[in-house]
N, CA, C and O atoms as a GROMACS GRO file, in nm:
protein
  256
    1MET      N    1  -0.747  -0.699   0.903
    1MET     CA    2  -0.743  -0.788   0.789
    1MET      C    3  -0.689  -0.712   0.669
    1MET      O    4  -0.744  -0.608   0.632
    2PRO      N    5  -0.584  -0.761   0.609
    2PRO     CA    6  -0.525  -0.694   0.492
    2PRO      C    7  -0.622  -0.694   0.374
    2PRO      O    8  -0.716  -0.774   0.370
    3PRO      N    9  -0.600  -0.607   0.277
    3PRO     CA   10  -0.687  -0.603   0.160
    3PRO      C   11  -0.681  -0.734   0.081
    3PRO      O   12  -0.583  -0.809   0.088
    4ARG      N   13  -0.788  -0.758   0.005
    4ARG     CA   14  -0.790  -0.879  -0.078
    4ARG      C   15  -0.675  -0.874  -0.177
    4ARG      O   16  -0.638  -0.766  -0.225
    5GLY      N   17  -0.619  -0.988  -0.208
    5GLY     CA   18  -0.509  -0.994  -0.303
    5GLY      C   19  -0.373  -0.993  -0.239
    5GLY      O   20  -0.273  -1.024  -0.304
    6VAL      N   21  -0.366  -0.957  -0.111
    6VAL     CA   22  -0.237  -0.955  -0.041
    6VAL      C   23  -0.208  -1.097   0.006
    6VAL      O   24  -0.277  -1.151   0.093
    7LYS      N   25  -0.106  -1.156  -0.054
    7LYS     CA   26  -0.074  -1.295  -0.021
    7LYS      C   27   0.060  -1.308   0.051
    7LYS      O   28   0.081  -1.404   0.125
    8SER      N   29   0.148  -1.214   0.030
    8SER     CA   30   0.281  -1.227   0.089
    8SER      C   31   0.281  -1.181   0.235
    8SER      O   32   0.206  -1.092   0.274
    9ALA      N   33   0.365  -1.245   0.313
    9ALA     CA   34   0.378  -1.210   0.454
    9ALA      C   35   0.432  -1.068   0.470
    9ALA      O   36   0.398  -0.998   0.565
   10LYS      N   37   0.516  -1.026   0.376
   10LYS     CA   38   0.574  -0.892   0.382
   10LYS      C   39   0.466  -0.784   0.374
   10LYS      O   40   0.468  -0.689   0.452
   11ARG      N   41   0.372  -0.800   0.282
   11ARG     CA   42   0.266  -0.700   0.268
   11ARG      C   43   0.168  -0.705   0.386
   11ARG      O   44   0.115  -0.602   0.426
   12LYS      N   45   0.145  -0.824   0.442
   12LYS     CA   46   0.061  -0.834   0.561
   12LYS      C   47   0.125  -0.762   0.678
   12LYS      O   48   0.057  -0.692   0.753
   13ARG      N   49   0.256  -0.779   0.693
   13ARG     CA   50   0.329  -0.708   0.799
   13ARG      C   51   0.323  -0.558   0.776
   13ARG      O   52   0.304  -0.481   0.869
   14GLN      N   53   0.340  -0.516   0.650
   14GLN     CA   54   0.335  -0.374   0.617
   14GLN      C   55   0.198  -0.316   0.654
   14GLN      O   56   0.190  -0.208   0.712
   15TYR      N   57   0.092  -0.387   0.620
   15TYR     CA   58  -0.043  -0.343   0.651
   15TYR      C   59  -0.062  -0.326   0.802
   15TYR      O   60  -0.111  -0.223   0.848
   16GLU      N   61  -0.022  -0.427   0.878
   16GLU     CA   62  -0.037  -0.423   1.023
   16GLU      C   63   0.046  -0.310   1.084
   16GLU      O   64  -0.001  -0.242   1.176
   17HIS      N   65   0.166  -0.290   1.035
   17HIS     CA   66   0.253  -0.184   1.087
   17HIS      C   67   0.192  -0.046   1.063
   17HIS      O   68   0.190   0.038   1.152
   18ILE      N   69   0.142  -0.023   0.942
   18ILE     CA   70   0.081   0.106   0.910
   18ILE      C   71  -0.044   0.127   0.994
   18ILE      O   72  -0.068   0.237   1.045
   19LYS      N   73  -0.124   0.022   1.009
   19LYS     CA   74  -0.247   0.032   1.088
   19LYS      C   75  -0.216   0.068   1.233
   19LYS      O   76  -0.282   0.154   1.292
   20ARG      N   77  -0.116   0.002   1.291
   20ARG     CA   78  -0.077   0.032   1.430
   20ARG      C   79  -0.026   0.175   1.444
   20ARG      O   80  -0.061   0.245   1.539
   21SER      N   81   0.058   0.217   1.350
   21SER     CA   82   0.115   0.351   1.361
   21SER      C   83   0.009   0.460   1.342
   21SER      O   84   0.015   0.564   1.408
   22GLU      N   85  -0.088   0.437   1.255
   22GLU     CA   86  -0.196   0.534   1.238
   22GLU      C   87  -0.285   0.539   1.361
   22GLU      O   88  -0.331   0.646   1.400
   23SER      N   89  -0.309   0.424   1.423
   23SER     CA   90  -0.387   0.421   1.547
   23SER      C   91  -0.314   0.494   1.658
   23SER      O   92  -0.375   0.564   1.739
   24ALA      N   93  -0.182   0.478   1.663
   24ALA     CA   94  -0.101   0.546   1.764
   24ALA      C   95  -0.103   0.697   1.745
   24ALA      O   96  -0.085   0.773   1.840
   25ARG      N   97  -0.126   0.741   1.623
   25ARG     CA   98  -0.133   0.885   1.594
   25ARG      C   99  -0.270   0.943   1.629
   25ARG      O  100  -0.292   1.064   1.615
   26GLY      N  101  -0.361   0.857   1.675
   26GLY     CA  102  -0.492   0.906   1.718
   26GLY      C  103  -0.604   0.887   1.618
   26GLY      O  104  -0.714   0.936   1.640
   27ARG      N  105  -0.579   0.817   1.510
   27ARG     CA  106  -0.684   0.792   1.411
   27ARG      C  107  -0.776   0.681   1.463
   27ARG      O  108  -0.733   0.596   1.540
   28SER      N  109  -0.901   0.683   1.420
   28SER     CA  110  -0.992   0.576   1.458
   28SER      C  111  -0.948   0.447   1.389
   28SER      O  112  -0.874   0.450   1.290
   29ASN      N  113  -0.994   0.335   1.441
   29ASN     CA  114  -0.953   0.205   1.386
   29ASN      C  115  -0.996   0.191   1.241
   29ASN      O  116  -0.922   0.138   1.158
   30LYS      N  117  -1.116   0.239   1.210
   30LYS     CA  118  -1.168   0.227   1.074
   30LYS      C  119  -1.084   0.309   0.975
   30LYS      O  120  -1.053   0.263   0.865
   31VAL      N  121  -1.049   0.430   1.014
   31VAL     CA  122  -0.969   0.518   0.928
   31VAL      C  123  -0.829   0.461   0.913
   31VAL      O  124  -0.772   0.463   0.804
   32ALA      N  125  -0.774   0.409   1.023
   32ALA     CA  126  -0.640   0.350   1.018
   32ALA      C  127  -0.637   0.231   0.923
   32ALA      O  128  -0.540   0.214   0.848
   33GLU      N  129  -0.741   0.149   0.923
   33GLU     CA  130  -0.749   0.035   0.832
   33GLU      C  131  -0.755   0.081   0.687
   33GLU      O  132  -0.690   0.024   0.600
   34ARG      N  133  -0.834   0.187   0.660
   34ARG     CA  134  -0.845   0.239   0.524
   34ARG      C  135  -0.712   0.293   0.473
   34ARG      O  136  -0.674   0.267   0.359
   35ILE      N  137  -0.643   0.367   0.558
   35ILE     CA  138  -0.513   0.423   0.520
   35ILE      C  139  -0.413   0.312   0.495
   35ILE      O  140  -0.338   0.316   0.397
   36ALA      N  141  -0.411   0.212   0.583
   36ALA     CA  142  -0.317   0.100   0.568
   36ALA      C  143  -0.345   0.022   0.440
   36ALA      O  144  -0.252  -0.015   0.369
   37ALA      N  145  -0.472  -0.003   0.410
   37ALA     CA  146  -0.508  -0.076   0.288
   37ALA      C  147  -0.469   0.002   0.163
   37ALA      O  148  -0.415  -0.055   0.068
   38ALA      N  149  -0.496   0.132   0.163
   38ALA     CA  150  -0.463   0.214   0.047
   38ALA      C  151  -0.313   0.220   0.024
   38ALA      O  152  -0.266   0.211  -0.090
   39THR      N  153  -0.238   0.236   0.132
   39THR     CA  154  -0.093   0.244   0.120
   39THR      C  155  -0.035   0.111   0.072
   39THR      O  156   0.054   0.109  -0.013
   40THR      N  157  -0.085   0.001   0.127
   40THR     CA  158  -0.037  -0.131   0.086
   40THR      C  159  -0.068  -0.157  -0.061
   40THR      O  160   0.017  -0.206  -0.135
   41ASN      N  161  -0.190  -0.123  -0.104
   41ASN     CA  162  -0.228  -0.142  -0.244
   41ASN      C  163  -0.144  -0.055  -0.337
   41ASN      O  164  -0.105  -0.098  -0.445
   42LYS      N  165  -0.116   0.068  -0.294
   42LYS     CA  166  -0.034   0.158  -0.375
   42LYS      C  167   0.106   0.101  -0.393
   42LYS      O  168   0.162   0.105  -0.502
   43THR      N  169   0.162   0.047  -0.285
   43THR     CA  170   0.296  -0.012  -0.291
   43THR      C  171   0.297  -0.135  -0.381
   43THR      O  172   0.390  -0.154  -0.460
   44ARG      N  173   0.194  -0.219  -0.368
   44ARG     CA  174   0.185  -0.339  -0.452
   44ARG      C  175   0.179  -0.302  -0.600
   44ARG      O  176   0.245  -0.364  -0.682
   45ALA      N  177   0.099  -0.201  -0.633
   45ALA     CA  178   0.086  -0.159  -0.773
   45ALA      C  179   0.217  -0.102  -0.824
   45ALA      O  180   0.257  -0.128  -0.938
   46LYS      N  181   0.283  -0.024  -0.742
   46LYS     CA  182   0.409   0.038  -0.782
   46LYS      C  183   0.517  -0.067  -0.807
   46LYS      O  184   0.600  -0.050  -0.896
   47LYS      N  185   0.516  -0.174  -0.729
   47LYS     CA  186   0.616  -0.279  -0.742
   47LYS      C  187   0.578  -0.384  -0.847
   47LYS      O  188   0.656  -0.476  -0.873
   48GLY      N  189   0.460  -0.371  -0.907
   48GLY     CA  190   0.418  -0.464  -1.011
   48GLY      C  191   0.363  -0.595  -0.958
   48GLY      O  192   0.369  -0.696  -1.027
   49GLU      N  193   0.311  -0.594  -0.836
   49GLU     CA  194   0.260  -0.717  -0.775
   49GLU      C  195   0.112  -0.739  -0.800
   49GLU      O  196   0.060  -0.846  -0.768
   50THR      N  197   0.044  -0.642  -0.857
   50THR     CA  198  -0.099  -0.657  -0.882
   50THR      C  199  -0.122  -0.709  -1.023
   50THR      O  200  -0.032  -0.706  -1.108
   51LYS      N  201  -0.242  -0.757  -1.046
   51LYS     CA  202  -0.274  -0.823  -1.172
   51LYS      C  203  -0.254  -0.734  -1.294
   51LYS      O  204  -0.182  -0.771  -1.387
   52GLY      N  205  -0.318  -0.619  -1.296
   52GLY     CA  206  -0.313  -0.534  -1.415
   52GLY      C  207  -0.227  -0.411  -1.396
   52GLY      O  208  -0.248  -0.310  -1.463
   53SER      N  209  -0.133  -0.418  -1.306
   53SER     CA  210  -0.055  -0.298  -1.277
   53SER      C  211   0.064  -0.285  -1.371
   53SER      O  212   0.110  -0.382  -1.431
   54ARG      N  213   0.111  -0.165  -1.380
   54ARG     CA  214   0.235  -0.141  -1.451
   54ARG      C  215   0.313  -0.041  -1.368
   54ARG      O  216   0.257   0.044  -1.300
   55LYS      N  217   0.441  -0.053  -1.376
   55LYS     CA  218   0.526   0.034  -1.296
   55LYS      C  219   0.523   0.176  -1.353
   55LYS      O  220   0.525   0.196  -1.474
   56LYS      N  221   0.518   0.271  -1.264
   56LYS     CA  222   0.523   0.411  -1.306
   56LYS      C  223   0.668   0.451  -1.322
   56LYS      O  224   0.754   0.411  -1.244
   57THR      N  225   0.693   0.530  -1.424
   57THR     CA  226   0.830   0.577  -1.443
   57THR      C  227   0.858   0.688  -1.344
   57THR      O  228   0.771   0.768  -1.311
   58THR      N  229   0.981   0.692  -1.297
   58THR     CA  230   1.017   0.794  -1.199
   58THR      C  231   1.076   0.917  -1.265
   58THR      O  232   1.072   1.026  -1.208
   59ALA      N  233   1.130   0.901  -1.383
   59ALA     CA  234   1.191   1.015  -1.453
   59ALA      C  235   1.111   1.043  -1.580
   59ALA      O  236   1.066   0.952  -1.649
   60ARG      N  237   1.096   1.168  -1.610
   60ARG     CA  238   1.025   1.206  -1.733
   60ARG      C  239   1.120   1.201  -1.851
   60ARG      O  240   1.240   1.228  -1.839
   61ARG      N  241   1.064   1.166  -1.964
   61ARG     CA  242   1.144   1.162  -2.087
   61ARG      C  243   1.158   1.303  -2.142
   61ARG      O  244   1.066   1.384  -2.134
   62LYS      N  245   1.274   1.332  -2.197
   62LYS     CA  246   1.296   1.463  -2.258
   62LYS      C  247   1.241   1.464  -2.399
   62LYS      O  248   1.256   1.367  -2.475
   63ARG      N  249   1.177   1.573  -2.433
   63ARG     CA  250   1.128   1.588  -2.570
   63ARG      C  251   1.231   1.666  -2.648
   63ARG      O  252   1.288   1.764  -2.599
   64SER      N  253   1.256   1.622  -2.773
   64SER     CA  254   1.354   1.695  -2.852
   64SER      C  255   1.291   1.790  -2.949
   64SER      O  256   1.362   1.858  -3.024
   0.00000   0.00000   0.00000
């Protein structure tokens, strides 16, 4: 089950894919679910899909 707040089919697929790949690497089902949820939430926040999220800048500003 994807984390709460995931409504798009793309993020549900992403969650399931990560969960399967972590299980294939030998992780327990519970750990695989935690990793998949954390990764999906991180991606959602980075893309600005969460309620109070803001995009992180990738480049640092130069100080003069």
